[in-house]
Structures are given as structure tokens and as C-alpha cells.
C-alpha positions as CSV (number, residue, x, y, z in Angstrom):
1,M,47.3,75.5,88.4
2,R,49.3,78.1,89.2
3,S,52.2,78.7,86.6
4,A,54.7,79.6,89.5
5,L,54.8,80.1,93.4
6,I,56.3,82.9,94.2
7,T,57.1,83.5,97.9
8,T,58.7,86.5,99.6
9,G,61.7,85.9,101.8
10,L,60.8,87.5,105.1
11,F,63.6,88.7,108.1
12,A,62.4,89.2,111.6
13,L,65.1,89.7,114.2
14,A,64.5,87.2,116.6
15,S,62.5,87.5,120.6
16,L,64.1,89.6,123.6
17,L,62.9,87.3,126.3
18,V,65.9,85.4,126.2
19,P,66.2,82.2,128.7
20,S,68.2,82.1,131.2
21,H,70.3,79.0,130.2
22,A,71.4,80.2,127.3
23,T,74.5,79.6,126.2
24,V,77.4,83.0,126.9
25,I,78.4,84.0,124.0
26,T,80.5,87.5,123.1
27,Y,79.6,89.1,120.0
28,P,81.5,92.5,118.8
29,E,80.1,95.7,119.6
30,C,78.4,97.9,117.4
31,T,81.2,100.3,115.7
32,S,80.0,101.6,112.6
33,T,78.1,104.5,112.4
34,E,75.3,103.6,110.7
35,H,74.5,100.4,113.2
36,V,75.6,103.4,116.2
37,A,72.8,104.9,114.6
38,E,70.8,101.7,115.0
39,C,71.3,101.5,118.9
40,A,70.4,104.6,119.5
41,K,67.0,104.6,118.1
42,Y,66.4,101.6,121.2
43,A,66.7,104.6,124.2
44,P,67.1,103.1,127.8
45,N,63.1,103.7,128.6
46,R,62.0,101.8,125.6
47,L,60.4,98.4,125.4
48,M,62.1,97.6,123.0
49,R,66.2,98.2,123.8
50,R,68.8,96.1,122.3
51,T,71.7,96.7,125.4
52,D,73.2,94.4,128.0
53,I,72.3,91.6,125.8
54,C,75.2,90.5,124.2
55,T,76.4,87.9,125.4
56,T,73.3,85.8,125.6
57,N,71.7,85.5,122.0
58,P,73.0,87.8,118.9
59,K,69.9,87.6,117.3
60,T,68.4,90.5,119.7
61,G,71.7,92.8,118.7
62,I,71.9,94.7,115.4
63,C,72.4,92.7,112.1
64,T,75.2,93.3,110.1
65,N,75.2,90.8,107.1
66,K,72.2,89.6,105.4
67,V,72.6,86.9,103.1
68,K,69.9,85.5,100.4
69,T,69.5,81.5,100.2
70,L,67.2,79.7,97.9
71,L,64.7,77.9,99.9
72,N,64.2,74.1,99.3
73,S,60.5,73.1,98.3
74,S,60.7,69.3,98.8
75,P,58.4,67.7,100.1
76,N,56.2,69.3,98.3
77,P,56.4,69.7,94.5
78,F,57.6,73.7,93.4
79,V,55.3,73.1,90.4
80,T,53.2,70.2,89.2
81,R,51.8,69.9,85.4
82,P,49.7,67.5,83.8
83,L,51.4,65.6,81.4
84,Q,49.4,66.3,77.8
85,C,49.1,63.0,75.3
86,S,47.7,63.4,71.9
87,K,45.4,60.2,72.1
88,S,44.1,61.5,76.0
89,S,43.6,64.9,77.5
90,T,45.8,64.1,80.3
91,G,47.7,61.0,80.1
92,G,46.5,59.6,83.4
93,T,49.8,61.2,84.9
94,S,51.6,64.7,85.5
95,V,55.4,66.0,85.4
96,T,56.3,67.6,88.9
97,A,59.3,70.2,89.6
98,T,61.0,70.5,93.0
99,V,64.3,72.4,94.6
100,Q,65.8,70.1,97.0
101,D,69.4,69.3,98.2
102,C,71.3,67.2,95.8
103,P,71.0,63.7,95.9
104,A,74.4,61.7,97.0
105,G,76.7,61.7,93.6
106,Y,75.7,64.6,92.6
107,P,77.8,68.2,93.7
108,T,77.0,69.7,97.2
109,G,74.6,72.1,96.9
110,K,70.2,72.2,95.5
111,C,69.4,70.0,92.5
112,V,66.0,71.2,90.2
113,V,64.2,67.6,90.4
114,V,61.6,67.2,87.2
115,K,60.0,64.0,87.6
116,F,57.5,61.9,84.8
117,N,55.1,60.4,87.5
118,P,53.7,56.8,86.8
119,F,50.9,56.8,84.4
120,S,47.7,55.2,86.0
121,S,47.8,52.4,82.6
122,S,49.7,49.2,83.5
123,G,50.2,48.5,80.3
124,S,51.8,52.5,79.3
125,S,55.8,53.5,80.1
126,Y,58.0,55.7,79.1
127,K,61.1,54.7,75.9
128,K,62.4,58.4,76.1
129,V,62.0,61.7,77.8
130,E,63.9,65.6,77.1
131,L,63.9,68.4,78.7
132,Q,64.8,72.1,77.8
133,L,65.5,74.9,80.5
134,S,65.9,78.7,79.9
135,S,66.0,82.1,81.7
136,G,63.0,83.6,79.0
137,S,60.1,82.2,77.4
138,I,61.3,79.4,74.9
139,T,60.3,79.9,71.3
140,Q,61.4,76.4,69.7
141,F,61.8,73.5,71.3
142,T,65.7,72.4,71.9
143,P,66.5,69.8,74.8
144,N,69.5,70.8,76.5
145,F,69.5,69.2,79.5
146,S,68.4,65.6,78.3
147,D,71.2,63.9,79.5
148,K,70.5,64.6,83.3
149,C,67.3,62.4,82.8
150,T,66.7,59.1,83.6
151,I,64.2,56.3,82.9
152,A,63.1,53.8,85.6
153,T,63.6,50.4,85.2
154,G,60.8,49.3,83.3
155,G,59.9,52.4,82.2
156,K,57.6,53.2,84.9
157,S,58.7,56.3,86.1
158,A,61.5,59.3,84.7
159,T,63.7,61.7,86.8
160,C,65.8,64.4,85.3
161,T,68.3,66.3,88.6
162,I,70.0,69.2,87.6
163,P,72.9,71.0,89.6
164,I,71.6,74.3,90.1
165,S,75.2,75.0,89.6
166,E,74.8,74.2,85.9
167,I,71.8,75.9,85.8
168,I,73.7,79.2,86.6
169,S,76.3,78.1,84.1
170,K,74.3,77.1,80.7
171,V,71.4,79.2,81.6
172,Y,71.8,82.2,83.5
173,S,75.5,82.9,82.3
174,T,75.6,87.0,81.9
175,S,73.1,87.7,84.8
176,C,73.8,85.4,87.6
177,K,77.1,83.9,89.1
178,T,75.5,82.8,92.8
179,E,72.5,80.9,93.9
180,S,71.5,84.3,95.4
181,D,71.7,85.7,92.2
182,L,68.2,83.6,91.2
183,C,66.0,85.3,93.7
184,G,63.2,86.4,91.8
185,K,63.7,85.1,88.2
186,Y,61.7,82.7,86.4
187,L,63.0,79.5,85.0
188,Y,60.9,78.3,81.9
189,L,60.7,74.6,81.6
190,A,59.6,72.2,78.2
191,A,59.3,68.3,79.4
192,R,58.5,66.2,76.3
193,A,57.8,62.3,76.5
194,S,58.1,60.0,73.4
195,E,57.2,56.7,72.3
196,V,55.0,56.1,74.9
197,G,53.8,52.6,75.0
198,C,49.7,53.2,75.6
199,G,48.6,49.9,76.6
200,D,47.9,48.9,72.7
201,G,51.5,48.6,71.4
202,K,51.3,51.9,70.1
203,S,53.1,54.6,70.6
204,D,52.5,58.6,71.3
205,T,53.6,62.1,72.1
206,C,53.3,63.9,75.6
207,W,54.4,67.1,76.7
208,A,53.9,69.0,80.3
209,S,50.7,71.1,79.9
210,G,51.2,75.0,80.4
211,D,51.8,78.0,77.8
212,P,52.2,77.4,73.9
213,I,55.5,77.3,72.6
214,G,55.5,79.5,69.5
215,T,52.3,79.1,67.1
216,C,50.0,76.2,67.1
217,P,49.2,73.8,65.8
218,Q,53.0,72.4,65.7
219,K,54.7,69.4,63.8
220,I,55.1,66.8,66.4
221,K,55.1,63.1,66.3
222,A,52.7,60.9,64.4
223,R,53.0,57.3,65.4
224,G,55.6,55.7,63.7
225,A,57.5,58.8,62.3
226,T,59.8,60.8,63.0
227,W,60.0,64.3,65.2
228,G,58.3,66.9,63.0
229,G,56.1,64.9,61.2
230,W,51.8,65.5,61.1
231,Y,49.7,63.2,62.7
232,P,47.4,61.5,59.5
233,S,44.1,61.8,59.4
234,P,41.7,60.7,61.2
235,S,44.3,60.7,63.7
236,P,43.5,62.7,66.8
237,A,44.8,66.3,66.5
238,P,48.4,66.7,67.7
239,V,49.0,68.0,71.3
240,C,51.2,71.4,70.8
241,P,54.8,71.9,72.7
242,Q,54.4,73.4,75.7
243,Q,56.3,74.9,78.4
244,F,55.7,76.0,81.9
245,K,57.4,78.3,84.4
246,L,58.9,78.9,88.3
247,Q,59.6,81.5,90.0
248,W,62.9,81.1,92.5
249,Q,62.0,81.5,96.2
250,C,64.4,82.9,98.6
251,K,64.5,83.6,102.6
252,E,67.2,86.5,103.7
253,E,68.6,85.8,106.7
254,C,71.3,87.6,109.4
255,K,74.5,85.6,109.2
256,N,76.8,88.0,111.7
257,Y,75.2,90.2,114.3
258,C,77.0,93.3,116.5
259,C,75.8,94.2,119.9
260,C,74.8,97.7,121.3
261,K,77.2,99.1,124.1
262,P,75.0,98.4,127.1
263,T,73.6,100.9,129.1
264,P,74.9,101.5,132.7
265,S,72.4,101.4,135.2
266,P,72.4,104.6,137.1
267,S,72.8,105.1,140.6
268,P,70.0,105.2,143.3
269,S,69.5,109.0,143.9
270,P,67.2,110.5,146.3
271,S,64.3,112.5,144.1
272,P,65.0,116.0,144.2
273,S,62.7,118.9,144.9
274,P,60.2,119.7,142.0
275,S,62.2,123.2,140.3
276,P,61.1,124.5,137.1
277,G,63.6,124.4,134.4
278,P,63.9,121.0,132.7
279,N,63.0,120.5,129.4
280,C,60.0,117.6,129.9
281,G,58.0,115.5,126.7
282,A,55.0,116.9,126.3
283,G,54.4,114.4,123.0
284,T,53.4,113.7,119.8
285,A,53.3,116.8,116.8
286,F,52.7,116.0,112.9
287,G,53.1,118.4,110.2
288,R,49.6,120.1,108.4
289,T,49.0,122.3,105.9
290,T,46.1,125.2,107.0
291,T,44.3,123.9,104.1
292,T,40.7,122.5,104.7
293,Q,40.7,120.7,101.7
294,V,39.5,116.9,102.1
295,C,41.7,114.7,100.1
296,S,41.3,111.4,98.4
297,K,43.9,107.7,99.1
298,K,44.6,108.8,95.4
299,A,48.6,109.9,94.9
300,N,50.0,112.8,93.0
301,E,47.1,115.5,94.3
302,K,48.1,118.9,93.2
303,P,48.6,120.9,94.9
304,A,49.5,119.2,98.2
305,C,46.9,118.5,100.9
306,P,47.1,116.5,104.1
307,N,45.8,112.7,103.7
308,T,45.9,111.1,107.1
309,L,48.2,108.3,108.3
310,N,45.4,106.1,108.5
311,V,45.0,106.1,104.6
312,L,48.7,104.2,104.3
313,G,47.3,101.6,107.2
314,C,48.3,103.2,110.0
315,K,46.6,103.0,113.5
316,R,47.9,106.1,114.6
317,W,46.7,109.7,113.6
318,G,49.1,112.1,111.8
319,W,49.1,113.0,107.9
320,Y,50.8,112.9,104.6
321,Y,51.9,114.4,101.8
322,D,52.2,113.8,98.4
323,I,53.4,116.9,95.9
324,S,55.0,117.0,92.7
325,A,58.4,118.3,91.8
326,E,56.8,121.7,90.2
327,D,54.9,122.4,92.9
328,L,57.7,121.5,95.9
329,A,60.1,123.7,93.8
330,K,57.8,127.2,94.3
331,P,58.8,129.5,97.1
332,D,57.3,128.1,100.0
333,G,57.4,124.3,98.8
334,L,55.6,122.5,101.5
335,T,55.7,124.6,104.7
336,T,52.9,123.0,107.6
337,T,51.8,124.2,111.0
338,L,52.8,121.6,113.8
339,Y,50.3,120.1,115.8
340,L,50.9,118.6,119.1
341,S,49.0,115.7,120.7
342,A,46.2,116.2,117.9
343,G,44.4,112.6,118.2
344,Q,42.2,111.5,115.9
345,N,43.0,113.9,113.3
346,D,41.3,116.7,115.0
347,I,43.4,119.4,114.7
348,N,40.7,121.9,117.4
349,K,41.9,119.0,119.5
350,G,45.7,119.6,119.1
351,T,48.1,122.4,120.0
352,V,50.1,124.1,117.9
353,V,53.4,124.5,118.6
354,G,55.5,125.4,115.5
355,S,56.2,124.5,111.7
356,A,58.1,122.5,109.5
357,S,59.1,122.7,106.0
358,L,60.6,121.5,102.8
359,K,62.0,124.0,100.3
360,K,64.9,125.6,98.5
361,N,67.0,127.8,100.7
362,A,68.9,130.8,99.0
363,A,71.8,128.4,98.3
364,G,69.0,126.4,96.0
365,Q,69.4,123.4,97.8
366,Y,66.7,121.6,99.4
367,E,66.3,121.6,103.2
368,I,64.0,120.5,105.9
369,T,63.4,123.2,108.5
370,Y,62.0,122.5,111.9
371,T,60.8,125.5,114.3
372,T,58.6,125.7,117.8
373,T,57.3,128.9,119.4
374,N,55.6,129.8,122.6
375,G,58.4,127.9,125.2
376,Y,58.2,124.2,122.9
377,G,61.2,122.4,121.7
378,I,62.4,119.9,119.6
379,G,63.3,116.4,121.7
380,T,63.8,114.6,118.1
381,A,62.5,115.1,114.4
382,H,61.7,112.6,111.8
383,V,61.1,113.5,108.0
384,Y,59.6,110.8,105.8
385,L,61.1,111.6,102.0
386,D,60.8,109.4,99.2
387,C,59.1,108.5,96.1
388,A,55.2,108.7,96.5
389,N,54.8,105.3,94.5
390,K,57.4,103.7,96.4
391,D,56.2,101.3,99.4
392,P,59.1,101.7,102.3
393,A,61.9,99.1,103.0
394,K,60.2,98.1,106.1
395,K,56.5,97.1,106.5
396,N,55.3,99.6,109.0
397,G,57.5,102.3,107.4
398,Y,54.7,105.0,107.2
399,C,54.0,104.5,111.0
400,A,57.2,104.1,113.0
401,P,58.6,107.8,112.6
402,G,61.8,106.1,113.8
403,Q,62.4,104.7,110.9
404,Y,62.3,107.8,108.9
405,Q,64.7,108.5,106.2
406,Y,66.0,111.9,107.9
407,N,66.4,111.4,112.2
408,S,67.8,114.8,113.9
409,G,68.8,112.9,116.5
410,C,68.4,114.2,120.3
411,Q,67.9,118.1,120.6
412,G,67.4,118.3,124.0
413,G,64.7,121.4,123.7
414,K,66.2,123.3,121.0
415,T,63.6,125.2,119.3
416,E,65.3,124.8,115.0
417,W,66.5,122.0,113.4
418,K,67.5,122.4,110.1
419,K,69.1,119.6,107.7
420,T,69.7,119.8,103.9
421,V,68.4,117.1,101.5
422,T,68.9,116.1,98.2
423,L,65.4,114.4,97.2
424,P,65.6,111.2,95.2
425,T,65.3,110.2,92.3
426,C,61.3,109.4,90.8
427,D,59.1,108.7,87.9
428,P,57.0,110.5,88.0
429,K,58.4,112.9,90.0
430,V,56.3,113.3,92.7
431,Y,57.3,112.9,96.5
432,R,55.8,111.2,99.9
433,V,56.4,113.7,102.8
434,I,55.9,113.1,106.3
435,F,56.5,115.9,109.2
436,H,57.1,114.2,112.8
437,A,58.2,115.1,116.0
438,S,58.6,114.5,120.0
439,I,58.1,118.0,121.4
440,T,59.3,119.2,124.7
441,K,57.8,121.5,127.0
442,S,60.3,124.1,129.0
443,G,59.4,125.1,132.8
444,S,57.9,122.1,133.8
445,G,58.9,120.7,137.8
446,G,59.9,117.7,139.0
447,Q,61.7,114.9,136.9
448,C,60.7,114.0,133.6
449,K,61.8,112.5,130.0
450,D,63.7,114.7,127.5
451,G,61.0,113.9,124.6
452,C,64.2,112.7,122.5
453,A,62.9,109.1,122.5
454,P,62.1,108.0,118.9
455,D,58.3,107.3,118.6
456,D,58.3,104.1,117.1
457,K,54.5,102.6,118.2
458,D,51.4,102.6,115.8
459,E,48.4,104.4,118.0
460,E,45.3,106.1,117.4
């Protein structure tokens, strides 16, 4: 049996395909710098553009307010534990803990419901039940929510219903103020049933099974004795006081959206005659050092050397680097050659179009520098820079350059781009770096793209 059930809340935007019969509702246009920048990632020639959709379905826009909410586990129990009794190994029943909407007569919101289920023996019944809840491991059984427990008529079952608002105020008084603060935290439970009729007219003591409370064996109830007595020989060995835990499950939902400013459709115009001049999209480039060393999948390699993005689960070519603060502080920092269209990570198939580096400038600040040569230009540059032992915020964060921490915006074919950055706080001080760029080529004839659309595809 599991002691905790862990569920990660996932947030996903709805499909862009909006039914023709959708209700027309107007949502606010994205105006903040952060949300306008996110809109800019979806250029008109991209499949996943978020324009011209603000009046149909907000979930195709940009989320402006994400809220975590607790998940119900009903009708399935959050945790189920056998009820262990001193007269038998299981007592023929179990205890379940469930998170659900509070029943009638309780405050509006969610409740934790702990149920002592019926015994398999028709002659057994509950006479007394006790419950303790704690935010940390229980070291001594001190019931604090027994007053929330009710034994059914005839003693066949018992139910404890505790509003989560009371659990927050009494159990998590210093660390949690709202239900969303519980997400990912643990709740420890100790459930004890006493004076249980065993069909033979004698009493017994039962615990919801789990980890021991304190050191075992401990004093627990003997037949006819008070709490804390020892079982007299030759009665069976006592059942140790026990506890179990559950982890609060949450999901993340978007409560508010804004919509990207619609992109006007261009007026039809005749195709111009081919002529040289425009900066056209030439393809994708990644930075790679000139070393021929083959790196393993382990991080923290010294000196920095190229690992392929395949190692990180990406279905595309490209390279990443794990470099220590010590090596990054050297005069050359991390300096790479930009290879264009080096499919399958074969630099012999690629074209050298410039360089990309991260190193200290004359002022002692860390600076990203992209430079292109031989008629090539920068469409958009993207740089991933974070701790090597930290996973990206998004699932495909390594694979989609449009989600990297630094984005140059459209450069329109410029041959140089620089950006001063602050290194993240890491322990150990090892950084993961990826240099990517969409590259332009000047002097091509005819109409073509400007090479500035972010490259979010996951490809070989």
C-alpha cells in the first residue's frame, strides 16, 4: 500500500481550433511587457499563432493569472490502510482517508474524511475512535480531532470529517494560510479504535497501519486495562501505535487571460520581380566549441565540451554545455562557433556562419555576444542559461529555443548582438548554456522570410 499519492498539477492551454458556434466574448488585449513579449513568439507565419482569436475562446490567449487548487480524491480514497488489531493481524477491515467537498452542515469548502470501515465479523463493532493530525512526523500519540468523529448506530463504522480550514488553522498555523499553500506538503495521521467488540465479548485495540510512532513496543491497552497498560502474558504481543501520511494533490488552472493584438491581413499585391537585397531566412544555427572531445551524459564536465541535445530528450540536432563558474571566469569564458544546418550534429554538413560566446567584458560583467560573417546575419538569437542541476520550467524547455531565458527579438539581419546578463545562483556553481539562432542570408533574390520567427520545433 502506498503511504502517499503524489500528483503533479499540469497546466495546458486549450486547442486553437475554436468551434464556429462558440459564444463571442471580448477579452482584454495583452498590454504588459511580459505578455506582449509572449505574443511576439507567435509570428503570423507560425502554426501556433495567437492572433485574431480574442473574441471566441480566451484559452487560446495568454494566461495572466494561474491559481493552484486542491484536487478531490473522491470517490477513490486518497489513502487506504489496513486496521491492525492485537487479536488479529488485520482486524478484517481498513481505514480510508479522502479529500472531498464538505457535506451539508459543514463550512463551504473541502474536508478530509477519515472512515473506519465495517469489520468482516458481524460480532465486531466500534466503541471508541480517536484521531490525530500533524504537519510533521508524530512522536507521541495525542489525539486532537477526535471530536470530529462519529460512530454509526450499532458501532458498525465510524467517520471523522474535518474541514480543511480547521486543519490549516490548527495544524499548519505558521506555514499555510490558504488551501493553495498546502500543495505538495504532507499530512500525518494516526487513527486508533478502542473497546472493539470482538464477537467474544472481549475488547481489543486497533491502529491504522503505517510507520511506528516512537520506539516499539510501547504501552497500549490491555483487555480491561486503561490506555497505557501492558498486555498480560500470555496474551498476544501488543500492536504498536502507528501513523501514515498523505501528500496534498493540486492542479494549476488559469483564471484570467489576455489576447494578443490581431495581426491585420496584408492586402493582395502582385509578386515583385526577383531582385537582390532582402535578408532571407537561411536556417537554424547552434553554437559548438571546436574541441573534438566526446562528452558523456554526466553534467559538471571540466572543461566545457559539447553534449548533444538528444541527451536531454530533444528530437533535434544541437549542443549544450555544462561549465563551472571557475572556467566561465577565464578570459575566453565559453566561446563557440555557430554552425548552420548541421543536421544529426554532423559539423561537416554544416556551414560556419559566425560565433556565440558568454564571458566577462571589460567592465567585469558577463555578456552574451553573437557575431556573424560571410554575408550571414542574425534573425533572432536565443540563449539558455540556468543551473546545470535544475530542470527547465516547461517540459520541452531545452528543445524549444523560443522558451530560452534570453531572446534578442528580431534583429533583421544584423551581424552583431550583445546582451549583459546576471548569472543564476547555483549550488554547485555549474551552469548549463545553449546558443541558438535563426540565421539570415543577404543578397538572395525574390520574396522570402526574414528569418526572425522563433524556432520552437523539436526536429532532427
